[in-house]
C-alpha positions in Angstrom: -27.6 11.1 -84.0 -28.8 14.6 -84.3 -32.1 15.6 -85.9 -33.5 19.1 -86.2 -30.9 20.5 -83.8 -31.7 18.1 -81.0 -29.2 15.8 -79.3 -30.7 12.4 -79.2 -27.6 10.5 -77.9 -28.3 8.4 -74.9 -26.1 8.8 -71.7 -25.0 5.2 -71.3 -23.4 4.0 -68.0 -19.7 3.8 -68.1 -17.8 0.9 -66.5 -15.2 1.9 -64.0 -12.7 -0.2 -62.1 -13.2 0.5 -58.4 -11.3 -0.7 -55.4 -13.2 -3.5 -53.7 -15.4 -4.4 -56.6 -15.7 -8.0 -58.0 -14.0 -7.0 -61.3 -10.9 -5.6 -59.6 -8.0 -7.8 -60.2 -5.8 -6.7 -57.2 -6.0 -8.5 -53.9 -3.4 -6.6 -51.8 -3.8 -2.9 -51.3 -1.6 -0.1 -50.0 -2.4 1.9 -47.0 -2.8 5.1 -49.0 -5.3 3.4 -51.4 -8.7 5.0 -51.3 -11.9 3.0 -51.7 -13.8 5.7 -53.4 -12.5 7.7 -56.4 -11.9 11.4 -55.9 -14.5 12.1 -58.5 -17.2 10.3 -56.5 -16.9 12.7 -53.5 -19.5 15.5 -53.7 -18.2 19.1 -53.9 -19.9 20.2 -50.7 -18.2 17.4 -48.8 -14.8 18.6 -50.1 -15.6 22.2 -48.9 -16.7 21.0 -45.5 -13.5 18.9 -45.2 -11.3 21.9 -46.1 -13.2 24.0 -43.6 -12.8 21.4 -40.8 -9.0 21.2 -41.4 -8.7 24.9 -41.3 -10.7 25.0 -38.0 -8.1 22.8 -36.4 -5.3 25.4 -36.8 -5.3 27.8 -33.9 -5.9 31.5 -34.7 -4.8 33.0 -31.5 -3.6 36.4 -32.9 -6.4 36.6 -35.4 -4.1 36.8 -38.5 -6.2 34.6 -40.7 -8.8 36.1 -43.0 -12.1 36.6 -41.2 -15.5 35.8 -42.6 -17.7 38.6 -43.8 -19.6 40.2 -41.0 -23.2 41.0 -42.0 -23.7 43.3 -39.0 -24.3 46.9 -39.6 -23.1 48.1 -36.2 -20.4 50.7 -36.6 -20.1 51.9 -33.0 -16.8 50.8 -31.5 -18.2 50.9 -28.0 -20.7 48.3 -28.8 -18.5 46.1 -31.0 -14.7 46.2 -31.3 -13.4 44.4 -34.4 -9.8 45.3 -33.8 -7.7 42.8 -31.7 -5.3 44.1 -29.1 -2.2 42.1 -30.2 -0.1 43.2 -27.2 -2.6 42.1 -24.6 -3.1 38.9 -26.5 0.6 38.1 -26.6 0.8 38.7 -22.8 -2.1 36.1 -22.4 -0.2 33.7 -24.6 3.0 34.1 -22.6 1.1 33.5 -19.3 -0.5 30.3 -20.8 -4.0 31.7 -20.6 -4.6 31.2 -24.3 -3.7 27.5 -24.4 -6.4 25.4 -26.0 -7.8 22.5 -24.1 -7.3 19.1 -25.8 -10.4 17.7 -24.2 -13.5 19.1 -22.5 -13.2 19.7 -18.8 -15.2 17.5 -16.5 -18.1 18.7 -14.4 -16.3 18.2 -11.1 -12.9 19.5 -12.4 -13.7 23.0 -13.7 -11.1 25.7 -13.6 -12.7 27.3 -10.6 -12.7 24.1 -8.6 -9.1 23.4 -9.5 -8.1 27.0 -8.5 -9.8 26.7 -5.1 -8.1 23.4 -4.4 -4.7 24.8 -5.3 -5.3 27.7 -2.9 -6.3 25.3 -0.2 -3.2 23.1 -0.7 -0.9 26.1 -0.7 -2.4 27.5 2.5 -2.2 24.1 4.2 1.4 23.3 3.3 2.7 26.9 3.3 4.7 26.2 0.1 4.0 28.1 -3.0 2.3 29.7 -4.7 4.7 29.4 -7.7 5.6 25.8 -8.6 3.6 23.9 -6.0 0.5 23.1 -8.0 1.0 25.1 -11.2 3.8 26.8 -13.1 2.4 30.3 -12.7 1.7 32.7 -9.9 -1.8 33.0 -8.4 -3.4 34.5 -5.4 -3.2 31.9 -2.6 -5.8 33.5 -0.3 -8.4 30.9 0.4 -11.7 32.8 0.6 -13.6 29.7 1.9 -12.1 30.1 5.4 -9.1 27.9 5.9 -9.5 27.8 9.7 -12.7 25.9 9.4 -11.2 23.2 7.1 -8.6 20.6 8.0 -7.1 17.7 6.2 -8.5 15.3 8.8 -11.9 15.6 10.6 -10.8 13.9 13.8 -8.2 16.6 14.6 -9.3 19.4 16.9 -9.7 22.4 14.7 -10.2 26.0 15.9 -12.8 27.8 13.9 -12.1 31.5 14.0 -15.2 32.5 12.1 -17.1 35.3 13.7 -20.4 34.0 12.3 -22.2 31.7 14.7 -25.8 32.1 13.7 -25.7 30.7 10.2 -27.3 27.3 9.5 -24.0 25.7 8.5 -22.3 27.0 11.6 -25.0 25.7 13.9 -25.0 22.3 12.1 -21.3 22.0 12.4 -21.3 23.0 16.1 -24.0 20.3 16.8 -22.0 17.7 14.9 -18.8 18.4 16.8 -20.6 18.4 20.2 -22.3 15.0 19.4 -18.9 13.6 18.2 -17.1 14.6 21.4 -20.0 13.5 23.6 -19.9 10.0 22.1 -16.2 9.9 22.6 -16.5 10.9 26.2 -19.2 8.3 26.9 -17.2 5.6 25.2 -14.0 6.5 27.2 -15.8 6.4 30.6 -17.6 3.1 29.9 -16.0 0.0 31.5 -15.1 -2.7 29.1 -17.0 -6.0 29.8 -14.1 -8.2 28.7 -11.5 -6.4 30.9 -9.8 -8.5 33.5 -9.6 -6.1 36.5 -7.3 -8.4 38.5 -4.6 -8.7 35.8 -4.9 -5.2 34.4 -2.0 -2.9 35.1 -2.6 0.8 34.6 0.0 2.8 32.6 1.0 4.8 35.7 1.7 1.6 37.7 3.6 -0.1 34.9 5.8 3.0 34.4 6.4 3.1 38.1 7.4 -0.6 38.1 9.8 0.0 35.3 11.4 3.0 37.1 11.8 0.9 40.3 13.4 -1.9 38.3 15.9 0.5 36.7 16.7 1.9 40.2 17.2 -1.5 41.7 19.6 -2.5 38.8 21.6 0.7 39.4 21.8 0.0 43.2 22.8 -3.7 42.7 25.6 -3.0 40.3 26.9 0.2 41.9 30.3 -1.5 42.8 30.7 -2.7 39.2 30.0 0.7 37.9 32.6 2.3 40.3 35.2 -0.3 39.1 34.5 0.6 35.5 34.7 4.2 36.3 38.1 3.8 37.9 39.4 1.9 34.9 38.0 4.6 32.5 39.6 7.4 34.6 43.0 5.8 34.1 42.4 5.4 30.4 40.9 8.9 29.9 42.5 11.1 32.5 41.1 14.4 31.0 37.5 13.2 30.8 34.9 15.0 32.8 32.8 13.4 35.5 29.6 13.4 33.4 31.5 11.5 30.5 32.9 8.9 33.0 29.4 8.4 34.4 27.9 7.9 31.0 30.6 5.5 29.8 30.5 3.4 33.0 26.7 3.1 32.8 27.0 2.1 29.1 29.5 -0.7 30.0 27.3 -1.9 32.8 24.3 -2.2 30.4 26.4 -4.0 27.8 27.6 -6.5 30.5 24.0 -7.2 31.6 23.0 -7.8 28.0 26.0 -10.1 27.4 25.1 -12.1 30.6 21.5 -12.5 29.5 22.6 -13.7 26.1 25.0 -16.2 27.6 22.2 -17.5 29.9 19.8 -18.0 27.1 22.2 -19.2 24.5 25.2 -21.1 25.9 28.6 -20.9 24.4 28.5 -24.3 22.6 25.5 -23.1 20.6 27.3 -19.9 19.4 28.2 -21.2 16.0 27.3 -20.4 12.4 25.6 -23.8 12.1 21.9 -23.7 12.9 20.8 -25.8 15.8 17.7 -27.7 14.6 17.0 -29.1 18.0 15.7 -25.7 19.1 13.0 -25.7 16.4 12.4 -29.4 15.5 10.4 -31.5 17.9 11.3 -35.1 18.1 8.6 -37.5 19.3 10.4 -40.7 18.9 10.7 -43.1 21.9 12.2 -46.5 22.6 10.3 -49.7 23.4 12.3 -52.4 25.2 11.5 -56.1 24.8 13.1 -59.6 25.1 14.3 -61.2 21.9 14.1 -64.7 23.5 11.4 -66.6 25.3 10.5 -67.1 28.9 11.2 -70.8 29.6 12.6 -73.2 32.1 16.4 -73.6 32.1 18.0 -76.9 33.0 21.3 -75.3 33.7 19.9 -72.7 36.1 17.1 -75.0 37.4 14.6 -72.2 37.1 12.6 -70.1 34.7 14.5 -67.4 32.9 14.7 -65.5 29.6 16.7 -67.3 27.0 18.2 -64.2 25.5 19.7 -62.5 28.6 19.1 -65.1 31.3 17.1 -62.6 33.3 15.2 -64.3 36.2 12.4 -61.7 36.3 9.6 -62.2 33.9 8.5 -58.5 33.9 12.0 -57.1 33.4 12.7 -54.2 31.1 14.2 -56.2 28.3 17.6 -56.5 26.7 16.6 -55.3 23.2 14.7 -52.2 22.0 13.1 -50.7 18.9 12.5 -47.0 18.1 8.9 -46.0 17.6 8.2 -42.8 15.6 4.5 -41.7 15.9 5.1 -39.1 13.1 6.3 -41.7 10.6 4.3 -42.2 7.4 2.2 -45.4 7.3 2.5 -47.2 4.0 0.6 -50.3 5.1 -2.8 -48.9 4.3 -5.8 -48.1 6.5 -6.9 -51.7 7.0 -3.3 -53.0 7.9 -2.4 -50.1 10.1 -1.3 -51.0 13.7 -4.2 -51.1 16.1 -7.0 -51.6 13.5 -9.2 -54.7 13.8 -11.9 -55.5 11.3 -15.4 -55.9 12.5 -15.9 -59.3 10.9 -12.6 -60.6 12.1 -13.4 -59.5 15.6 -16.8 -61.1 15.5 -15.3 -64.4 14.3 -12.6 -64.2 17.0 
């Protein structure tokens, strides 16, 4: 209704079917179905979304349209608006213009990584191309490689000419204390050391050398016999080769004799001998099956089973007792157990 040029129509609410509402008939939705209608999104949100999507695209060469610069500076020495495309392409080829997918950590900055790469290249001597990175870099470690080592317990020569700095004095005192503690610990006698049974390394090596010398002297005749046989088989062999082959044969014979002594010939089979590893604790107990009584035929006392005339004889029958056998009689009926009440009544 319009009166006197005025619009008196009322802007009533319009019903609209929306995804997720109680009046919506669908139950299943597609993945591309949107909860909100495109008309419900504000215009400024749409613009921010387009701006965010454009910011994701890299603009390394600066070919995209730049925003309007409100600055009035016109001096090229102060501000250079033009981009050196050739220099930028060189940086792209070297990988210096690559964008980081995530923010670098505080302890893993580019400077720290570069110093660690220099240190690794200087320690290993391999590089600088391809060892820690795919590009060339200056592998000179400015931190002073001689004062650093991969292990602190290794003796390290510090070629630094500075000996009056606080860090140098601190490091010198630390090294001195460390070597002094090691010296005191090495010269202290162990309280649990058995001095009578202890054999020093020099003495043990001397005993081993004496044993080898005695073996060579004892088996000199056998070695000469082997040497004569080898000389017939290898007439063109040198004296050193004959000595080596004869000594090797003597050593093999000694090993074979030791093996035969420890493991006799009857045990050299593929079947395992369980008697070497299994302990058998079974034993025999002899007894008489009959009774000790007077015999009318012999006119004396004797055992009725074997007619033995000695009462304390060994016995004609035996049974095998296994102390490792499982007892299935129960604790109260096990052999050797007597109840307290039964013992008191007895």
